[in-house]
C-alpha positions in Angstrom: 92.2 146.6 63.8 92.4 142.8 64.1 90.3 140.6 61.9 87.7 138.4 63.3 87.5 134.7 62.3 84.2 135.6 60.6 86.1 138.0 58.4 88.4 135.3 57.2 87.4 131.8 56.2 88.5 129.3 58.8 88.7 125.6 57.8 88.8 123.0 60.6 90.1 119.7 59.4 91.6 116.5 60.8 95.4 116.6 61.6 97.7 115.2 59.0 101.3 114.0 59.5 102.5 116.9 57.3 101.2 119.3 59.9 103.6 118.2 62.6 106.2 120.9 62.4 103.6 123.7 62.5 101.7 122.0 65.3 104.9 121.6 67.3 105.5 125.4 66.9 102.0 126.1 68.2 102.4 123.7 71.1 105.7 125.4 72.0 103.8 128.7 72.3 101.5 127.0 74.8 104.5 125.7 76.8 106.2 129.1 76.7 102.9 130.7 78.0 102.8 128.2 80.9 106.5 129.0 81.6 105.6 132.7 81.8 102.5 132.1 84.0 104.5 130.1 86.5 107.8 131.9 86.2 109.4 128.5 85.5 111.6 128.1 82.4 111.8 124.3 83.1 108.2 123.5 82.3 108.0 121.1 79.5 111.7 120.0 79.8 113.4 118.1 78.3 111.0 118.1 75.3 108.5 121.0 75.3 106.4 119.3 72.7 106.1 115.9 74.4 102.5 116.6 75.3 101.6 116.9 71.6 103.6 113.8 70.7 102.0 111.8 73.6 98.5 112.9 72.3 99.3 111.6 68.8 100.8 108.4 70.1 98.1 107.6 72.7 94.9 109.1 71.1 95.7 109.1 67.4 95.7 111.6 64.6 92.0 111.1 64.2 91.4 112.9 67.6 93.3 116.0 66.6 92.1 118.9 64.4 93.7 122.0 63.0 92.3 125.4 62.1 93.5 126.8 58.8 93.1 130.2 57.4 94.4 131.1 53.9 96.4 127.8 53.9 98.1 128.5 57.2 97.5 126.4 60.4 96.6 128.8 63.2 95.0 126.5 65.8 94.9 123.0 67.2 92.4 121.1 69.2 92.3 117.5 70.5 89.9 115.2 72.2 90.8 112.5 74.7 88.0 109.9 75.1 87.5 107.8 78.2 84.3 105.8 78.7 81.3 108.3 78.3 83.6 111.4 78.9 85.9 113.3 76.8 88.5 116.0 77.6 89.4 118.9 75.3 93.2 118.6 75.2 95.0 120.6 73.8 93.2 123.7 72.6 95.5 126.4 71.3 95.5 129.2 68.8 98.6 131.0 67.4 99.4 134.1 69.4 99.1 136.1 66.2 95.5 134.9 65.7 94.0 135.0 69.2 90.8 136.9 70.1 89.5 136.4 66.6 87.0 133.6 67.4 89.2 130.7 66.2 89.3 129.1 69.6 85.5 129.2 69.8 85.2 127.5 66.4 87.7 124.8 67.4 85.8 124.2 70.6 82.4 124.1 68.8 83.9 121.6 66.4 85.0 119.1 69.0 81.9 119.6 71.1 79.9 118.5 68.1 82.2 115.5 67.6 81.9 114.6 71.3 78.1 114.9 71.2 77.8 112.7 68.1 80.0 110.1 69.8 77.6 109.9 72.7 79.8 111.6 75.2 78.0 112.5 78.5 80.6 114.9 80.0 83.0 117.1 78.1 85.8 118.3 80.3 88.5 121.0 80.2 91.4 121.4 82.6 93.1 124.8 82.2 96.0 125.4 84.5 95.0 127.5 87.6 96.9 130.6 86.7 95.5 130.8 83.2 92.6 133.0 84.1 92.1 133.9 80.4 91.5 130.3 79.5 89.2 129.9 82.5 87.1 132.9 81.4 87.1 131.5 77.8 85.8 128.1 78.9 83.3 129.7 81.3 81.9 131.8 78.5 81.7 128.7 76.4 79.4 127.0 79.0 81.9 125.1 81.2 80.5 126.2 84.5 80.4 123.0 86.6 83.5 122.3 88.8 84.4 118.6 88.6 87.8 118.3 90.2 90.2 120.6 91.9 93.8 119.6 92.0 95.9 120.9 94.8 99.6 120.4 95.2 102.4 121.1 97.7 105.9 122.0 96.6 108.2 119.7 98.7 111.3 121.3 97.3 110.3 124.9 97.9 111.1 125.9 94.3 107.6 127.1 93.3 106.9 130.8 93.3 103.5 131.2 94.9 101.2 134.1 94.1 97.9 134.9 95.8 95.2 133.0 94.0 91.4 132.7 94.2 89.3 132.0 97.2 87.2 128.8 97.1 84.6 128.1 99.7 86.0 130.9 101.8 89.5 129.4 101.7 92.3 131.5 100.2 94.6 129.6 97.8 97.9 130.4 96.1 98.7 129.7 92.6 
């Protein structure tokens, strides 16, 4: 039986430089998940953790938080502020600690920070094939579509799979 976050004390705190190696490992799990979802081992190349490093460089350590349990970092969440909006990016929980409520706690934490900062819209952008993330965010109250990003593979390298239907139009993903 897996423990729930409520069974174990979760501490959410601001990222520290000493957290980098553990956070890189967590971020690599996210990249590997995207590689699986899209059957593409090149996602994130040449540096799979460049997204994390870019966040730190462009948005600062003060906009990144970690979840700790028993002294071990098990989750990571960031906020990207722009005008009166903010985007949750990234949000990830260690594979070994998923489905224990940690992601919900991280999301609540940054929602509170965004609210206090006067943010009007809080956005999330899960990749289309990550239906688990879409369901998670939907359950957390993200129910308004803002943007839909479409792309076309000009090289013919992308492996399409049947995707959802939107407005009666069938899409691949």
